[in-house]
N, C-alpha and C positions, 0 to 999 in steps of 0.2 A: 596338286594342291591348288587351292585358290590363291591368287596373288594380287598385289596392289601394283597398279601401273600408273605412271604420272599422268595427271589430267590437269587442265588449267582451272584456276579460280575456284568457285564454289563447288564445282563438280568433284574436284579432288578431295576437298574437305568432307563432303557428304559420303564419298566412297570410303574414306578412311574411317569415318564414324560407323558406317554400316558394317565394315569388315571386322571391327574389334569393339568389345565392350570394355569399359573402364570403371573400376571400383577402387576407391582408396580407403582401406580400413583405418582404424585408429592408430595402428602401429606403423603407418606410412608405407606398408607394402602395397604395391600396385599389381593388380591382376588383370590380364587381358586374355581374350579368346580370339584365336585366328585359325581358320581352316589350314590344316597341314602342320600346325605347331601344337594344337590343343591349348590347354591352359598355360599361360605364361605369367610367372610371378617375378616381379622386380622388387628388390629390397636392398637395404644397406646392411653390410656385415658389421655387427657391433664390435667395437674395440674398447680396450681399457681407456678411460678418459684421461689418464695421466700421460699417455704417449701421443706423439704426433706422427701420423702416417706420412711416409715418403713414397712408397711403392708397394705393389703386391702382385703375385702371380701364383698360379697353381703349380704344385709339384707333381711328378709322375704317380705318386701314391695318393693323390687326392687331398692333401692338406694344402694350406695357403701359406706361402712364404711372404712375410712382410718385412720391409725395411722401415725403420722408425727412428725417431729422435726422442730423447728424454728431455724434460724441462731444463732449459739452459743450454742445450746443444745448439750450436750455430754452424759449425763446420760440417758440410754435407759429406766430407771425406771421413768423418767419424762415423763409421758404419756399425749399425746394430741390426741384426737379423734374428727373426724368430719364426716359428711355425705356429699356426693356429688351425683349429678345425674350420669347416665351411661355415659354421654358425658363429665363429668368433671365439669359441671357448678353448680351454686347454692350451694356453700360450706357453710355448717352449722355446726359450732363448737358444740360439744356435751359434752366433758369432758376435763378438764386439771387438772392434779394433780400427786402426787408422789405415785407410787405403792411400798409398803414396800418390802424389801428383806426378804425372809424366807429361812432358811437353807433347802437344798435339793430340792429347786425349779429348774425349767428348763426354766427360762425366762418368756415370756408373750405370750399367744396365744389369738386368737380372735374368739370365737365361739358364734354367736348370737343365742339366744333362739328363738323358733318359736313364742313366745308371743311378740317379737319385743320390749321388754323393758329391757332385761337383756343380758349381754355379759359375758360369762365364759372366764376368763383370765388365768386360770390354778390354781392359788392359791387364787384368789379372784373372786367374781362375782360383776360386775358393774351393779347397778340398776339405771335405768333412768325412772323417772315418769313424766307424765303418760305413755310416750313411747319415743322411740329414736327421732322421728321427732319433738316432742313437749316437749322436756326434760326441765323441770324447776327445778327439784330436783334430784340429783344423789348422790350415795354413794357407796363406796367399802366395800363389806361384805366378810370377810375371809371364806375360805372353809376348813373344818376339815376333813382330810382324816382318814381312819380307823387306829387305833393303830396298830403298826407293819409295816406300810407303810409310815408314815409321816416323821419319823426321825430314826436315828440309823446308826451305822457303816456299817450295811449290806445293806443300801440303798444308791444308787448312785444318782438317781433322782426319786422322788415319782411319777412323771408322765413324759412321753415323748410326748404323745399326749392326749388330752382330747376332747371327743365329747359329744354332748347333743342330746337326743332323741327328736323327734317331739312332744312327750307328755309333754315336759317341766319339767319332773320329773326325768327321769332316765339318767344316765351318764355312760360312759365307758372310761377307761383309761388304759395305759400300764405303769407299774412301772419297772424301771431299777435298778438292784442290783449291788453291788460292785464286784461280781464275774463274771460280763459280762452276766449274765442271765437276764431274764425278765418274767413277768407275766402280763396277761391282765385281767381286772376286769369289772364287771358291778355293779351298786349300785343305790340307790335312794336318791335324795337330799331332805333334810328336813330343812326348814327355822325356826329358833327360833329368839329370840330377837336380837342377835348380830352376828350370825354365820349360815352358811349352813353346815350341817353335812351329810356326806355320810353314809347312813344306809343300812343294808341288803346286804353287799358286797358279791359277788360270784366270784370265779375264773373261767374264761372261757377258759383258756389255758389248753392244754393237759399236765397233770403232769407226767404221765407214758406212754411213747410212745410204750410200748410193753406189750402184753398179752401172757400168757403161751400157748404153742402149744400143744393141747391135743393129737396130733399124734406123737410128738417127745419130749421125756423127756428133751433133751438138747436144745430144740428150742423155739423160740418166734415168735409171729405173730405181725408185725408192725401195729400200729393203725394210722389212719389219725391224723395229728398234726394240731390242731387249736389254736387260740388265739395269733396270731402275733400282730404287732403294729396296733392299731385301727385307722380307718380313717374317717368313716361316718356311721351313722345309716341309713339303707335302709329298704325296704319292710314295710314301715309305722312304723319303730322303732322295728321291730321283728327280725332284722338281722343286721349284721355289715360288711361293706367292710373293709378288713384288708390285711396286708401283709401275704403271705402264700406260700405254695409249691404246685405246680401242678405235672407235669411230670418230673421236672428238678431240678438240684441242685442249680440253681439260682432262686431268688425270683420271684413270680408272684403275681397277685392280685386275691383274693378269697372273696367270701361272706360266712359268717358263720351264719347259722340260729340258733337263740337263743333258740327256743322251742325244736328243734330236734337235735341240735348239728351237723347237716349235713353241709358239706363244698361243695361249688359250685365254681369251677374255673371260673374266668372271663377272664383272659388272658393266653396265652400260647406262650411265647417267650423264645428263648435260652439265651438272654441277661438279663439285669436288668430292671424289671418292678415292681414298688412297690405300687403305689397309684392309685386307680380309684375313682373319685368323680362322682356320678351318677346325671343325670339331674332329675328335679322334677317328670317327668313321668317314669324315670328309663329306658328309651330307649337308651340314649346316655351316654357317659362317657368322662371325661377328665382324661388322664392317664399319669403319670410320667414314662418315659421310655427312654432307650438308643437305641432303635431299629433303629433310623434314623441316628446314629453316628458311621459309620463303623470303624473309627480309634480308638474309645474308647468303643465300644460295647463289653462287655465280653462274647459274644455269644459262643466263643469256649469252655467255661466252661459248657455250658448247651445244646450244640447242640445234643449230644447223650443222650437221656433220660435214666435215671437209675431207677431201682426198688425202690420204697418207699423212695423218696428223702426227705420227711419230717422227718421220724424216722431215716433213715440211711444217714443223710446229711453229706457232707464232710467239712462243715464249710467255704465254699467259699464266702458266702454272704457278710461278712465284707470287704473282699478284692475287690469284685465286686463293692460294694458301694463306698468305698474310692477311688478306681481307676476311676470309671466311673461317679461318681456324685461329691464327694468332690473335687477331682482333677480338674474336668472340671469347677466347679464353681470358682476354684482358678486360675490356669494358663494353664491347659491342654486344647488344642483345641478340641472341640467337643460340643455335646448338649445332654440334657436329656429331649427332647420334650418340651411341652407335645404333646400327640397325641389325636386327636378326634376319638372316636371309636363308632361303633354301638354295643351295648352290646350283642344282640342276635348273631350277626355275629362273634364277638370276642369269645363268648362261644362255638360256633359251629365249627368254622374254625381254625384248628391248624395254628399257626404262622401268624394269621391275623395281619395286620399292622395298618389299619385306615389311618388317614391323619395327616401328620406332621404339627404342628402349630409353630414350631421354624423357624424363617425367617431370622435372622441376626446372623452371626457367633460369634460376640463378646458379645451377650446378651444371658444369660443362665437362664433356669427355676429355680425359687425358690418357695417354698410353701408360701401361700396356694392357692388352686384352689376352685372356687365356681361358681354356676349358678344363674341366675336371676329366679324369681318365675315362669316365663312363659316358661323357658327352651329354649329360643331362643338366649341367650347370656351367655358366660362364661368368667371369668377373672382369671388371675394368675399373680404372680410377676415374673419379670425378673431382673437379676442383670448384670451389665456390667463388664465383666471380666477385672480385673486390676484397676478399679476405685472405686468400692464399690457403684456406683450409682444404684438406683432401679427405676423401672417403672411398671405401670399397663398395662398388655396386655389384649386385649379383642378379643374374637371370636364372630362374629355375624352370625346368620343363618337366613337371611331374608325370605327364601322360606320355612322354616320348619313349619309344622303343628303338634304341639305336641299333644300327647295323654293326657288323663286325669291325673292330678297330683295324685300320690300315697298318700292316706290320712292315718293319724295315726291309728294304730290298737292296741288292748290290748297287754300289755307287759307280756310275759311269758318266763321263762327260763327252760332249761332242768334239769331233776333230776340229770343228771351227773355232773352238775356244783356244786362244793362243796362250802358251806357257808364258808367264810373266818374267821379265828380266828387270834388274834394278834400274837400267837406263831408260826404260820405257815410260815410267811415271813422270820424270822431269820433262821429257820430250813432249809427252801428251799435254802436260799442264802449261807448257810454254807455246804450244802450237797455236796458230791462228784459228780462231773459231769462225772465220769468215767463210761464207759459202755463196756461190753464184751459179745456179743450175737451172736447167730447163727440163721439164717432164712432159712428155707427149702423152695424150690420151690414147687408150687402146682403140677407141673408135674415131676420135677426131679431137682437134684443138690441142692446147698445151697450157702449162703453168710455168711462170718464171718465179724463181724464189731467190732472194738475196738477203743474207745475214751479214751485218757489218760489225766490226770491233767496237764501234761507238754505241752499241745497243739498239741500232735500227734494224728492223726486219721489214721487208717488203715482199708481198706475194700478189701476183696478178694472174687472173684466169682469163683465157681467151677461148671461149666456147669449149671448155675442157669437157670431154665426154669419154669416160672409161668403160662405156657399154653397160652400165649398171642402172640406167634409167634416169640419171641426173646429169644435167648440163650446167656448168658453172661459168658465170661471166662476172667480172668485177675485180675488186682490189681490197687487200687488207694491209695495214701498216701499223707498226708499233715503234714508238720511240721510247726506249726504256731509260730511266734515270732514277735508280733506286734511292738516291739521296734527296730527290726533289720530286716534281711531278712527272709522271709517265703517261703517255697518251696512246690509246689504241683506237684506230678508226677502221670501220668496215663499210664498204659499199658493194654489196655482193648479192647476186640473184641466182636462184636455182630453178631450172625449168625441167619439164619432162614428167616422168612418172611421179617423182617427188618435186614439190614446189616449195620454195622458201626464199627468204631474203634477210640480209643484215644491213640495216641503215642506221648506223649508230656511231657515236663517239663517246669514249669513256676515258676520263682523266683520273688516274690514281695518284693519291698523295704519297709522300715518302714512306718507305718501308719501316723507318725507325720512328715514326710518329707514335704518340700514345695510342691513337687509333690507326694502326698501320694500313697502308694502301687504301686510305679513306677515299671514297668516290667523291670527287669535287664537283659540286653542282653550281658553284658561283658562275657569274658571267665574265667573259673576257672583255677586252677593250672595245670590241665591236658590238657588245651587247648580246653575243651568242653564249648559250650555256656551254660550259666546259664538258658536261656530260649530258647526253640526251639521245633519243632514238629508240629503236626496237629491233628485235629479231623475231622471225616467224618461220615456222616449218610445219608442213602438213597440217595446217589449221590451228596450230598452237602459237600464240603470240606472247612474248615477254617484253616489257618496257623497262628501259633504264630508270625512268622516274619512279618505278615501284620499289627501287632499292634506296630511295631517299630516306634518311633517318627521320 
C-alpha cells in the first residue's frame, strides 16, 4: 500500500494533502481516501441527548457497550451500562448499580470477555447471564489480586490497565508502585463461590536490563526491555501489544511474544506513540499518537536515534506524555490522533504515519479504542477541550475486505518470566533505582550511563560505534523535578553513514501545572533562554523554538 512517511515542513503538509482527499458533508461525517484503506468515513455515533457519555467499547457481537450518567449523577462509581447499535440506535440497559471503592484501585475500565457475558472492570467482574444482549441476572464479583500487589504502602495503583485474553481465562495488567516504577504481569482467573482469584502470576517485565559483558570486566550488555503498560492480547492470546522502546528515547508501540519473550516494534516515530489496538485480523491498527500535531509533537526528543533506548533511557517519557497528551486534553492546542495504520507497513517503514483520524481541533482523543468483530469499523472516545463533554467517534472502512480473524491459541509463557511471590513487590518498590554502568561498542568506543535517586540521569558517548554505521560522541543530562522545573540538555553528534546532532536545552515546567510540563522559554539570570536549540538527523531538522506557544 502507499504510505505516509514523515517529512519536514511544507513537504509533509503537501504529501498529506496529496495522499488523502477531505470532504465534510452537512452531517459532519468526514470522508477520506487513502491507498490501501480505500474510502475512510469518520463520524460521531449519535446518543440520546439526555445521557452523558463516560466510556464506550465494542462487544464481541458487534454492539457498542456504553457507560453513561443520567442528569444529576455525580458519583462515577454509580455505574450505568447499556448496549447500542453501531449507529447509536436500540439502546438496551444492561446494568445499574454502585461499584464499591477499594483502596489502591484506579477507577473503572471496561474489558468485555470474548464469551460476551462478562466485563472486567478492574477490581470487579460484572457477570451478565445468559449474556449481555439477554441479561436477566447480573452481579459484581470482586477480583483478588496476588498478595503483595493488592495493597500496601509500596503500591500506588494495583493496576493501570487490565486486559483479558481471548481464551477467557488469562489476564494481564500493569501495577504502579509508589516509587514511580511499574511491573507488568500475566495470570489466570479462577472463579470460586464469591470471588475471582488471579492465580499463577508471572512477571513479564524486564527486571534487570543489563547482563555482564564477557569481553570487558567493567562493562555490561543492555538487554531488550519488555513489559511496558499492557494494551491488548494479540496473536490469539500468545502476545501482548504494549508500550515500549524501539529505536528512540520516546515511547513507541511494540508486541511482546509471551512464549519467546521476543519484542517486535510496531511503530517507529520520533514523537509520542503509546497504544496500538489491532483489528481482529491484525492487519490494521488504531494508534494513539502525536505525529499529526506539529506544535505539540515532542519529536525533537526522539528524532536522533540513540543506542539501547530501553535500557539506557533518559527518562523523557513522562515529560513527553504530560506535555503532549495530558496538556492537550486540558488546554494546550493540539491532538493525539488516533491514526489508522497498516500494521505491516508500520513495522516495515521507518516513520510511517498512516491516516490521521482527528478531524476537529477542539476534540481530543481519549481511551479506549476498539474494533467491531468484522474489522470494518473502529471506535474511540473524544473529549471536548474546556467543556468535559465526551463523544464516540467511529471510523468506517466500507471498501475493506478483511482477512480471517485471528483465533485463540494455546497460552504459553517463556521460562524467563519469573513466578511472582508476595515478597517480591515490596522489595522491588523499595530497591534503589540507581544505575552506574559502562557499555562498550561492538566495534569501538563506549557509553557511560548513570541514573541517580535524586532524578538526575547522565549519559556520555565516547566515539561509541556498534558497527551499524553510526558513531556517537557527546553527552545528555536530565535533572528531573516533577514538582518544579526539569531540565534536559543534549550536546551530541552522530557521524558515519547516518549523520545528526542534538544541540539543545529544554526546561519543562511542573507536571502538576494547568499546562503540565510546559516548555519554559523565559531567560535565566544570565540572559540565556531556558529552552533553545535544535536536533537534526539525516537532513531533517527540528527546532525547540517551533514548540513555542
